[in-house]
Backbone as JSON Lines, residues from 0, in Angstrom:
{"i":0,"aa":"M","n":[-4.44,23.39,3.82],"ca":[-3.25,23.41,3.0],"c":[-2.12,24.2,3.67]}
{"i":1,"aa":"A","n":[-2.45,24.99,4.64],"ca":[-1.45,25.83,5.29],"c":[-0.67,25.03,6.33]}
{"i":2,"aa":"P","n":[0.5,25.54,6.68],"ca":[1.26,24.9,7.75],"c":[0.5,25.0,9.07]}
{"i":3,"aa":"P","n":[0.92,24.24,10.09],"ca":[0.21,24.29,11.37],"c":[0.06,25.72,11.89]}
{"i":4,"aa":"N","n":[-1.12,26.0,12.43],"ca":[-1.41,27.31,12.99],"c":[-2.35,27.11,14.17]}
{"i":5,"aa":"P","n":[-2.64,28.16,14.95],"ca":[-3.48,27.97,16.14],"c":[-4.86,27.36,15.83]}
{"i":6,"aa":"L","n":[-5.48,27.75,14.74],"ca":[-6.79,27.22,14.39],"c":[-6.71,25.73,14.0]}
{"i":7,"aa":"S","n":[-5.72,25.4,13.17],"ca":[-5.6,23.99,12.76],"c":[-5.2,23.11,13.95]}
{"i":8,"aa":"Q","n":[-4.44,23.65,14.88],"ca":[-4.07,22.88,16.06],"c":[-5.27,22.67,16.99]}
{"i":9,"aa":"Q","n":[-6.13,23.69,17.1],"ca":[-7.31,23.59,17.96],"c":[-8.26,22.51,17.46]}
{"i":10,"aa":"Y","n":[-8.41,22.41,16.17],"ca":[-9.36,21.45,15.58],"c":[-8.66,20.26,14.92]}
{"i":11,"aa":"S","n":[-7.43,19.99,15.29],"ca":[-6.65,18.93,14.63],"c":[-7.3,17.56,14.78]}
{"i":12,"aa":"R","n":[-7.88,17.26,15.93],"ca":[-8.49,15.94,16.13],"c":[-9.64,15.71,15.15]}
{"i":13,"aa":"Q","n":[-10.51,16.69,15.01],"ca":[-11.64,16.55,14.1],"c":[-11.18,16.52,12.64]}
{"i":14,"aa":"V","n":[-10.25,17.38,12.28],"ca":[-9.76,17.43,10.9],"c":[-9.04,16.13,10.54]}
{"i":15,"aa":"N","n":[-8.17,15.65,11.44],"ca":[-7.43,14.43,11.16],"c":[-8.33,13.22,11.01]}
{"i":16,"aa":"A","n":[-9.45,13.21,11.72],"ca":[-10.39,12.09,11.6],"c":[-10.94,11.99,10.18]}
{"i":17,"aa":"W","n":[-11.04,13.11,9.49],"ca":[-11.55,13.1,8.12],"c":[-10.44,13.07,7.07]}
{"i":18,"aa":"V","n":[-9.34,13.7,7.35],"ca":[-8.29,13.86,6.35],"c":[-7.44,12.6,6.19]}
{"i":19,"aa":"F","n":[-6.98,12.03,7.29],"ca":[-6.07,10.88,7.21],"c":[-6.84,9.6,7.07]}
{"i":20,"aa":"P","n":[-6.44,8.63,6.33],"ca":[-5.27,8.63,5.45],"c":[-5.62,9.02,4.03]}
{"i":21,"aa":"L","n":[-6.88,9.28,3.74],"ca":[-7.3,9.5,2.35],"c":[-6.75,10.76,1.72]}
{"i":22,"aa":"F","n":[-6.66,11.84,2.48],"ca":[-6.27,13.12,1.9],"c":[-5.07,13.72,2.62]}
{"i":23,"aa":"E","n":[-4.13,12.89,2.96],"ca":[-2.97,13.36,3.7],"c":[-2.25,14.46,2.93]}
{"i":24,"aa":"Q","n":[-1.82,15.48,3.65],"ca":[-1.11,16.59,3.04],"c":[0.26,16.71,3.68]}
{"i":25,"aa":"N","n":[1.23,17.09,2.88],"ca":[2.56,17.35,3.41],"c":[3.23,18.38,2.52]}
{"i":26,"aa":"W","n":[4.41,18.77,2.9],"ca":[5.12,19.82,2.18],"c":[6.27,19.27,1.36]}
{"i":27,"aa":"R","n":[6.21,18.03,0.94],"ca":[7.3,17.41,0.18],"c":[7.35,17.86,-1.27]}
{"i":28,"aa":"L","n":[6.38,18.61,-1.71],"ca":[6.37,19.09,-3.09],"c":[7.66,19.83,-3.4]}
{"i":29,"aa":"F","n":[8.15,20.62,-2.45],"ca":[9.33,21.42,-2.69],"c":[10.6,20.77,-2.16]}
{"i":30,"aa":"A","n":[10.47,19.69,-1.41],"ca":[11.63,18.97,-0.88],"c":[11.31,17.48,-0.93]}
{"i":31,"aa":"P","n":[11.24,16.9,-2.13],"ca":[10.83,15.5,-2.23],"c":[11.83,14.55,-1.58]}
{"i":32,"aa":"D","n":[11.31,13.44,-1.17],"ca":[12.1,12.38,-0.55],"c":[12.03,11.18,-1.5]}
{"i":33,"aa":"P","n":[12.97,11.08,-2.44],"ca":[12.87,10.02,-3.44],"c":[12.98,8.63,-2.82]}
{"i":34,"aa":"E","n":[12.3,7.69,-3.44],"ca":[12.33,6.31,-2.98],"c":[13.7,5.7,-3.26]}
{"i":35,"aa":"S","n":[14.18,4.88,-2.34],"ca":[15.45,4.18,-2.53],"c":[15.22,2.7,-2.79]}
{"i":36,"aa":"V","n":[13.95,2.29,-2.76],"ca":[13.6,0.89,-3.01],"c":[12.32,0.84,-3.84]}
{"i":37,"aa":"N","n":[12.14,-0.26,-4.53],"ca":[10.88,-0.55,-5.19],"c":[10.17,-1.6,-4.35]}
{"i":38,"aa":"R","n":[8.88,-1.46,-4.26],"ca":[8.1,-2.45,-3.5],"c":[7.05,-3.07,-4.41]}
{"i":39,"aa":"Q","n":[7.01,-4.38,-4.38],"ca":[5.95,-5.1,-5.08],"c":[4.97,-5.57,-4.01]}
{"i":40,"aa":"I","n":[3.77,-5.03,-4.07],"ca":[2.75,-5.36,-3.07],"c":[1.73,-6.28,-3.74]}
{"i":41,"aa":"S","n":[1.54,-7.45,-3.16],"ca":[0.63,-8.45,-3.69],"c":[-0.36,-8.86,-2.61]}
{"i":42,"aa":"A","n":[-1.46,-9.46,-3.03],"ca":[-2.46,-9.93,-2.08],"c":[-3.0,-11.28,-2.54]}
{"i":43,"aa":"R","n":[-3.42,-12.07,-1.58],"ca":[-4.13,-13.31,-1.87],"c":[-5.32,-13.39,-0.92]}
{"i":44,"aa":"T","n":[-6.3,-14.18,-1.32],"ca":[-7.53,-14.25,-0.55],"c":[-7.8,-15.67,-0.09]}
{"i":45,"aa":"A","n":[-8.65,-15.77,0.92],"ca":[-9.08,-17.08,1.42],"c":[-10.6,-17.1,1.48]}
{"i":46,"aa":"H","n":[-11.16,-18.23,1.04],"ca":[-12.61,-18.41,1.04],"c":[-12.91,-19.79,1.61]}
{"i":47,"aa":"T","n":[-13.86,-19.85,2.53],"ca":[-14.28,-21.12,3.1],"c":[-15.49,-21.62,2.33]}
{"i":48,"aa":"T","n":[-15.38,-22.83,1.78],"ca":[-16.48,-23.42,1.02],"c":[-17.53,-23.96,1.98]}
{"i":49,"aa":"P","n":[-18.72,-24.28,1.48],"ca":[-19.78,-24.81,2.35],"c":[-19.38,-26.08,3.1]}
{"i":50,"aa":"D","n":[-18.45,-26.87,2.55],"ca":[-18.04,-28.09,3.25],"c":[-16.93,-27.84,4.27]}
{"i":51,"aa":"G","n":[-16.53,-26.55,4.45],"ca":[-15.53,-26.2,5.45],"c":[-14.1,-26.14,4.94]}
{"i":52,"aa":"T","n":[-13.88,-26.44,3.67],"ca":[-12.55,-26.38,3.09],"c":[-12.16,-24.93,2.83]}
{"i":53,"aa":"V","n":[-10.94,-24.57,3.18],"ca":[-10.46,-23.22,2.93],"c":[-9.68,-23.22,1.61]}
{"i":54,"aa":"Q","n":[-10.11,-22.36,0.7],"ca":[-9.43,-22.22,-0.59],"c":[-8.64,-20.92,-0.57]}
{"i":55,"aa":"V","n":[-7.34,-21.03,-0.83],"ca":[-6.47,-19.86,-0.86],"c":[-6.11,-19.57,-2.31]}
{"i":56,"aa":"S","n":[-6.29,-18.34,-2.74],"ca":[-5.99,-17.95,-4.12],"c":[-4.48,-17.78,-4.3]}
{"i":57,"aa":"G","n":[-4.08,-17.64,-5.54],"ca":[-2.7,-17.28,-5.83],"c":[-2.49,-15.8,-5.54]}
{"i":58,"aa":"W","n":[-1.26,-15.37,-5.57],"ca":[-0.94,-13.97,-5.3],"c":[-1.37,-13.11,-6.49]}
{"i":59,"aa":"F","n":[-1.93,-11.95,-6.19],"ca":[-2.34,-10.98,-7.21],"c":[-1.48,-9.73,-7.01]}
{"i":60,"aa":"D","n":[-0.78,-9.3,-8.06],"ca":[0.16,-8.19,-7.98],"c":[-0.58,-6.85,-8.03]}
{"i":61,"aa":"L","n":[-0.76,-6.24,-6.88],"ca":[-1.44,-4.94,-6.78],"c":[-0.6,-3.82,-7.39]}
{"i":62,"aa":"T","n":[0.71,-3.92,-7.23],"ca":[1.61,-2.9,-7.76],"c":[1.55,-2.86,-9.28]}
{"i":63,"aa":"A","n":[1.41,-4.02,-9.9],"ca":[1.33,-4.08,-11.37],"c":[0.09,-3.35,-11.88]}
{"i":64,"aa":"V","n":[-1.0,-3.4,-11.11],"ca":[-2.22,-2.68,-11.49],"c":[-1.92,-1.18,-11.53]}
{"i":65,"aa":"D","n":[-1.23,-0.68,-10.5],"ca":[-0.86,0.73,-10.47],"c":[0.07,1.08,-11.62]}
{"i":66,"aa":"S","n":[1.08,0.25,-11.83],"ca":[2.06,0.51,-12.89],"c":[1.4,0.57,-14.26]}
{"i":67,"aa":"S","n":[0.49,-0.35,-14.53],"ca":[-0.18,-0.36,-15.83],"c":[-1.1,0.85,-16.0]}
{"i":68,"aa":"A","n":[-1.64,1.36,-14.9],"ca":[-2.5,2.55,-14.98],"c":[-1.69,3.82,-15.23]}
{"i":69,"aa":"V","n":[-0.41,3.79,-14.91],"ca":[0.45,4.96,-15.06],"c":[1.24,4.92,-16.37]}
{"i":70,"aa":"K","n":[1.7,3.74,-16.74],"ca":[2.56,3.58,-17.91],"c":[1.87,4.08,-19.18]}
{"i":71,"aa":"H","n":[2.55,4.9,-19.92],"ca":[2.07,5.46,-21.18],"c":[0.83,6.34,-21.02]}
{"i":72,"aa":"N","n":[0.54,6.76,-19.8],"ca":[-0.6,7.64,-19.55],"c":[-0.06,9.05,-19.34]}
{"i":73,"aa":"V","n":[-0.45,9.96,-20.22],"ca":[0.05,11.33,-20.14],"c":[-0.4,12.02,-18.86]}
{"i":74,"aa":"F","n":[-1.62,11.7,-18.41],"ca":[-2.16,12.31,-17.21],"c":[-2.63,11.22,-16.24]}
{"i":75,"aa":"P","n":[-1.69,10.48,-15.64],"ca":[-2.12,9.41,-14.72],"c":[-2.75,10.01,-13.47]}
{"i":76,"aa":"S","n":[-3.68,9.27,-12.91],"ca":[-4.36,9.77,-11.71],"c":[-3.43,9.71,-10.51]}
{"i":77,"aa":"H","n":[-3.7,10.59,-9.58],"ca":[-2.93,10.64,-8.34],"c":[-3.1,9.32,-7.57]}
{"i":78,"aa":"T","n":[-4.3,8.76,-7.6],"ca":[-4.53,7.51,-6.88],"c":[-3.74,6.37,-7.49]}
{"i":79,"aa":"A","n":[-3.66,6.31,-8.82],"ca":[-2.89,5.24,-9.46],"c":[-1.41,5.35,-9.1]}
{"i":80,"aa":"Q","n":[-0.92,6.56,-8.94],"ca":[0.49,6.76,-8.64],"c":[0.83,6.57,-7.17]}
{"i":81,"aa":"N","n":[-0.1,6.92,-6.28],"ca":[0.29,7.04,-4.88],"c":[-0.52,6.29,-3.84]}
{"i":82,"aa":"M","n":[-1.74,5.91,-4.12],"ca":[-2.61,5.38,-3.07],"c":[-2.01,4.16,-2.37]}
{"i":83,"aa":"L","n":[-1.64,3.16,-3.12],"ca":[-1.11,1.93,-2.53],"c":[0.24,2.19,-1.85]}
{"i":84,"aa":"R","n":[1.09,2.93,-2.51],"ca":[2.42,3.24,-1.95],"c":[2.31,4.01,-0.64]}
{"i":85,"aa":"R","n":[1.43,5.01,-0.61],"ca":[1.26,5.81,0.61],"c":[0.57,5.0,1.71]}
{"i":86,"aa":"A","n":[-0.34,4.11,1.33],"ca":[-0.98,3.26,2.34],"c":[0.07,2.37,3.0]}
{"i":87,"aa":"W","n":[0.99,1.82,2.21],"ca":[2.04,0.96,2.77],"c":[2.98,1.8,3.65]}
{"i":88,"aa":"S","n":[3.37,2.97,3.2],"ca":[4.26,3.82,4.01],"c":[3.6,4.17,5.34]}
{"i":89,"aa":"S","n":[2.33,4.49,5.29],"ca":[1.6,4.82,6.52],"c":[1.51,3.6,7.43]}
{"i":90,"aa":"Y","n":[1.29,2.43,6.86],"ca":[1.25,1.2,7.64],"c":[2.59,0.99,8.35]}
{"i":91,"aa":"L","n":[3.68,1.15,7.62],"ca":[5.01,0.99,8.23],"c":[5.25,1.99,9.36]}
{"i":92,"aa":"D","n":[4.79,3.21,9.15],"ca":[4.98,4.25,10.17],"c":[4.19,3.96,11.45]}
{"i":93,"aa":"N","n":[3.11,3.2,11.34],"ca":[2.21,3.02,12.47],"c":[2.2,1.62,13.08]}
{"i":94,"aa":"H","n":[2.98,0.72,12.55],"ca":[3.04,-0.65,13.06],"c":[4.49,-1.03,13.36]}
{"i":95,"aa":"G","n":[4.67,-1.87,14.31],"ca":[6.0,-2.41,14.59],"c":[6.3,-3.55,13.64]}
{"i":96,"aa":"D","n":[7.44,-4.16,13.82],"ca":[7.82,-5.3,12.98],"c":[6.92,-6.5,13.2]}
{"i":97,"aa":"D","n":[6.19,-6.51,14.32],"ca":[5.3,-7.64,14.63],"c":[3.9,-7.44,14.06]}
{"i":98,"aa":"D","n":[3.67,-6.36,13.33],"ca":[2.4,-6.06,12.68],"c":[1.23,-5.92,13.65]}
{"i":99,"aa":"R","n":[1.5,-5.53,14.87],"ca":[0.43,-5.29,15.84],"c":[0.15,-3.81,15.92]}
{"i":100,"aa":"P","n":[-1.11,-3.43,15.67],"ca":[-1.45,-2.0,15.78],"c":[-1.41,-1.56,17.24]}
{"i":101,"aa":"R","n":[-0.8,-0.41,17.47],"ca":[-0.66,0.08,18.84],"c":[-1.39,1.4,19.07]}
{"i":102,"aa":"S","n":[-2.2,1.78,18.1],"ca":[-2.96,3.03,18.25],"c":[-4.18,2.96,17.33]}
{"i":103,"aa":"R","n":[-5.06,3.92,17.51],"ca":[-6.24,3.98,16.64],"c":[-5.82,4.31,15.21]}
{"i":104,"aa":"R","n":[-4.81,5.13,15.09],"ca":[-4.31,5.47,13.74],"c":[-3.74,4.22,13.06]}
{"i":105,"aa":"A","n":[-3.05,3.38,13.81],"ca":[-2.51,2.13,13.25],"c":[-3.65,1.24,12.77]}
{"i":106,"aa":"L","n":[-4.71,1.13,13.55],"ca":[-5.87,0.35,13.12],"c":[-6.49,0.93,11.85]}
{"i":107,"aa":"M","n":[-6.53,2.23,11.77],"ca":[-7.1,2.89,10.6],"c":[-6.25,2.62,9.36]}
{"i":108,"aa":"T","n":[-4.92,2.71,9.48],"ca":[-4.07,2.45,8.32],"c":[-4.13,0.98,7.91]}
{"i":109,"aa":"Q","n":[-4.27,0.1,8.88],"ca":[-4.42,-1.33,8.57],"c":[-5.72,-1.56,7.78]}
{"i":110,"aa":"Q","n":[-6.81,-0.95,8.22],"ca":[-8.09,-1.09,7.52],"c":[-8.01,-0.46,6.13]}
{"i":111,"aa":"Y","n":[-7.33,0.65,6.02],"ca":[-7.16,1.33,4.73],"c":[-6.43,0.42,3.74]}
{"i":112,"aa":"L","n":[-5.34,-0.19,4.18],"ca":[-4.58,-1.11,3.32],"c":[-5.43,-2.32,2.96]}
{"i":113,"aa":"T","n":[-6.19,-2.84,3.92],"ca":[-7.09,-3.96,3.67],"c":[-8.13,-3.59,2.61]}
{"i":114,"aa":"N","n":[-8.71,-2.41,2.74],"ca":[-9.74,-1.97,1.79],"c":[-9.18,-1.8,0.38]}
{"i":115,"aa":"I","n":[-8.0,-1.22,0.26],"ca":[-7.39,-1.04,-1.06],"c":[-7.15,-2.41,-1.7]}
{"i":116,"aa":"A","n":[-6.53,-3.31,-0.95],"ca":[-6.24,-4.65,-1.48],"c":[-7.53,-5.37,-1.85]}
{"i":117,"aa":"S","n":[-8.53,-5.31,-1.0],"ca":[-9.8,-5.99,-1.26],"c":[-10.49,-5.42,-2.49]}
{"i":118,"aa":"D","n":[-10.52,-4.1,-2.6],"ca":[-11.15,-3.46,-3.76],"c":[-10.48,-3.9,-5.06]}
{"i":119,"aa":"R","n":[-9.16,-3.9,-5.06],"ca":[-8.45,-4.2,-6.3],"c":[-8.54,-5.67,-6.68]}
{"i":120,"aa":"V","n":[-8.47,-6.55,-5.7],"ca":[-8.63,-7.97,-5.99],"c":[-10.03,-8.24,-6.52]}
{"i":121,"aa":"T","n":[-11.03,-7.65,-5.89],"ca":[-12.41,-7.84,-6.33],"c":[-12.62,-7.3,-7.74]}
{"i":122,"aa":"A","n":[-12.06,-6.14,-8.04],"ca":[-12.24,-5.53,-9.36],"c":[-11.61,-6.37,-10.47]}
{"i":123,"aa":"H","n":[-10.52,-7.05,-10.17],"ca":[-9.8,-7.8,-11.22],"c":[-10.09,-9.3,-11.23]}
{"i":124,"aa":"R","n":[-10.48,-9.84,-10.09],"ca":[-10.71,-11.28,-10.02],"c":[-12.16,-11.65,-9.74]}
{"i":125,"aa":"G","n":[-12.86,-10.78,-9.03],"ca":[-14.22,-11.11,-8.64],"c":[-14.23,-12.18,-7.57]}
{"i":126,"aa":"G","n":[-15.37,-12.81,-7.38],"ca":[-15.48,-13.87,-6.39],"c":[-15.68,-13.33,-4.99]}
{"i":127,"aa":"S","n":[-15.85,-14.25,-4.07],"ca":[-16.05,-13.85,-2.68],"c":[-14.92,-14.42,-1.84]}
{"i":128,"aa":"F","n":[-14.64,-13.75,-0.75],"ca":[-13.61,-14.2,0.17],"c":[-13.86,-13.59,1.53]}
{"i":129,"aa":"E","n":[-13.34,-14.24,2.56],"ca":[-13.55,-13.78,3.93],"c":[-12.29,-13.19,4.56]}
{"i":130,"aa":"A","n":[-11.13,-13.46,3.94],"ca":[-9.88,-12.96,4.5],"c":[-8.92,-12.62,3.37]}
{"i":131,"aa":"I","n":[-8.0,-11.72,3.68],"ca":[-7.01,-11.3,2.7],"c":[-5.65,-11.2,3.4]}
{"i":132,"aa":"Q","n":[-4.6,-11.52,2.65],"ca":[-3.24,-11.4,3.16],"c":[-2.43,-10.58,2.17]}
{"i":133,"aa":"V","n":[-1.58,-9.73,2.68],"ca":[-0.73,-8.87,1.85],"c":[0.72,-9.3,2.01]}
{"i":134,"aa":"R","n":[1.44,-9.29,0.88],"ca":[2.87,-9.61,0.86],"c":[3.58,-8.43,0.2]}
{"i":135,"aa":"V","n":[4.7,-8.01,0.78],"ca":[5.46,-6.89,0.24],"c":[6.9,-7.35,0.01]}
{"i":136,"aa":"V","n":[7.33,-7.3,-1.25],"ca":[8.71,-7.64,-1.61],"c":[9.42,-6.32,-1.88]}
{"i":137,"aa":"T","n":[10.5,-6.08,-1.15],"ca":[11.27,-4.85,-1.27],"c":[12.55,-5.14,-2.04]}
{"i":138,"aa":"V","n":[12.77,-4.36,-3.1],"ca":[13.96,-4.52,-3.95],"c":[14.67,-3.18,-4.0]}
{"i":139,"aa":"P","n":[15.97,-3.15,-3.65],"ca":[16.71,-1.88,-3.72],"c":[16.78,-1.37,-5.15]}
{"i":140,"aa":"I","n":[16.8,-0.07,-5.31],"ca":[16.97,0.55,-6.63],"c":[18.46,0.63,-6.9]}
{"i":141,"aa":"A","n":[18.86,0.14,-8.06],"ca":[20.28,0.15,-8.41],"c":[20.76,1.59,-8.57]}
{"i":142,"aa":"A","n":[21.99,1.82,-8.14],"ca":[22.59,3.14,-8.3],"c":[22.84,3.39,-9.77]}
{"i":143,"aa":"P","n":[22.69,4.63,-10.21],"ca":[22.95,4.92,-11.62],"c":[24.44,4.78,-11.94]}
{"i":144,"aa":"A","n":[24.73,4.53,-13.2],"ca":[26.12,4.41,-13.63],"c":[26.8,5.76,-13.46]}
{"i":145,"aa":"R","n":[28.06,5.72,-13.16],"ca":[28.83,6.97,-13.02],"c":[29.04,7.58,-14.4]}
{"i":146,"aa":"A","n":[29.12,8.9,-14.41],"ca":[29.33,9.61,-15.67],"c":[30.63,9.12,-16.31]}
{"i":147,"aa":"G","n":[30.57,8.86,-17.58],"ca":[31.77,8.44,-18.3],"c":[32.04,6.95,-18.26]}
{"i":148,"aa":"S","n":[31.3,6.18,-17.48],"ca":[31.55,4.74,-17.43],"c":[30.63,4.04,-18.42]}
{"i":149,"aa":"A","n":[31.1,2.94,-18.94],"ca":[30.3,2.16,-19.88],"c":[29.42,1.19,-19.1]}
{"i":150,"aa":"G","n":[28.23,0.97,-19.6],"ca":[27.35,0.0,-18.95],"c":[26.44,0.63,-17.93]}
{"i":151,"aa":"G","n":[25.73,-0.21,-17.25],"ca":[24.74,0.23,-16.27],"c":[25.32,0.28,-14.87]}
{"i":152,"aa":"A","n":[24.47,0.05,-13.93],"ca":[24.86,0.08,-12.52],"c":[25.84,-1.05,-12.23]}
{"i":153,"aa":"T","n":[26.69,-0.84,-11.24],"ca":[27.69,-1.85,-10.91],"c":[27.1,-3.01,-10.13]}
{"i":154,"aa":"V","n":[26.04,-2.77,-9.37],"ca":[25.43,-3.83,-8.58],"c":[23.97,-3.98,-9.0]}
{"i":155,"aa":"A","n":[23.61,-5.17,-9.43],"ca":[22.23,-5.42,-9.83],"c":[21.36,-5.54,-8.58]}
{"i":156,"aa":"P","n":[20.16,-4.97,-8.6],"ca":[19.29,-5.1,-7.43],"c":[18.83,-6.55,-7.26]}
{"i":157,"aa":"R","n":[18.58,-6.93,-6.0],"ca":[18.06,-8.26,-5.71],"c":[16.98,-8.11,-4.65]}
{"i":158,"aa":"A","n":[16.14,-9.11,-4.56],"ca":[15.1,-9.05,-3.54],"c":[15.76,-8.98,-2.18]}
{"i":159,"aa":"D","n":[15.48,-7.94,-1.45],"ca":[16.14,-7.69,-0.18],"c":[15.31,-8.19,0.99]}
{"i":160,"aa":"D","n":[14.0,-8.09,0.86],"ca":[13.14,-8.39,2.0],"c":[11.75,-8.77,1.5]}
{"i":161,"aa":"T","n":[11.19,-9.8,2.07],"ca":[9.8,-10.18,1.78],"c":[9.07,-10.21,3.11]}
{"i":162,"aa":"R","n":[7.99,-9.47,3.18],"ca":[7.22,-9.39,4.42],"c":[5.8,-9.88,4.16]}
{"i":163,"aa":"Y","n":[5.38,-10.82,4.95],"ca":[4.02,-11.35,4.87],"c":[3.23,-10.79,6.04]}
{"i":164,"aa":"L","n":[2.17,-10.06,5.73],"ca":[1.32,-9.53,6.79],"c":[0.35,-10.62,7.23]}
{"i":165,"aa":"P","n":[-0.24,-10.47,8.39],"ca":[-1.2,-11.48,8.86],"c":[-2.43,-11.52,7.95]}
{"i":166,"aa":"W","n":[-3.17,-12.62,8.06],"ca":[-4.46,-12.7,7.39],"c":[-5.41,-11.75,8.11]}
{"i":167,"aa":"W","n":[-6.12,-10.93,7.33],"ca":[-7.1,-10.01,7.9],"c":[-8.48,-10.4,7.42]}
{"i":168,"aa":"K","n":[-9.43,-10.39,8.32],"ca":[-10.82,-10.69,7.96],"c":[-11.39,-9.52,7.17]}
{"i":169,"aa":"V","n":[-12.24,-9.86,6.21],"ca":[-12.9,-8.87,5.38],"c":[-14.39,-8.96,5.68]}
{"i":170,"aa":"A","n":[-15.01,-7.83,5.92],"ca":[-16.43,-7.79,6.26],"c":[-17.24,-8.42,5.13]}
{"i":171,"aa":"A","n":[-18.21,-9.23,5.49],"ca":[-19.03,-9.94,4.5],"c":[-19.78,-8.96,3.59]}
{"i":172,"aa":"D","n":[-20.26,-7.85,4.14],"ca":[-21.0,-6.91,3.32],"c":[-20.09,-6.11,2.39]}
{"i":173,"aa":"F","n":[-18.79,-6.16,2.63],"ca":[-17.83,-5.45,1.78],"c":[-17.84,-6.01,0.37]}
{"i":174,"aa":"H","n":[-18.02,-7.31,0.24],"ca":[-17.99,-7.95,-1.07],"c":[-19.31,-8.6,-1.44]}
{"i":175,"aa":"G","n":[-20.33,-8.32,-0.7],"ca":[-21.63,-8.88,-1.03],"c":[-21.73,-10.38,-0.78]}
{"i":176,"aa":"N","n":[-20.92,-10.91,0.14],"ca":[-20.98,-12.33,0.44],"c":[-22.27,-12.67,1.15]}
């Protein structure tokens, strides 16, 4: 929990192997960095039938699962509020626009995002699948109305960017296939 020091620097490789990305720590508690966009993260799955036909599911809104777990909950869990959002932020930090991992950390964040999406799709839809694809729609947050003005924001938000990640294979034992 402490800032970097000689001991944490000496053992940073071993600590980071266990801490990131599941238990990432930072000092933003006292200097938060508010979001300027909303992201809707969805996933769809692909399953190959015995006759070789590939069946692709419809999109499943992962963000809506988080939102429903937080809405009207006096004590929402930290995971419901942050897990998916932080996984996406970490993915962005570690991948280029071409979605190619360039480090071991990038591979780890890609697997982390895959696992979250797979877990949530399985929990809500069930079934088996061999691959998963993630889609992220980014919508700017409208600026608040100026004090003393009537009405809401002057510019309504619109979908600014839609990003489709590659299809990722899911381990057969992950879903009991």
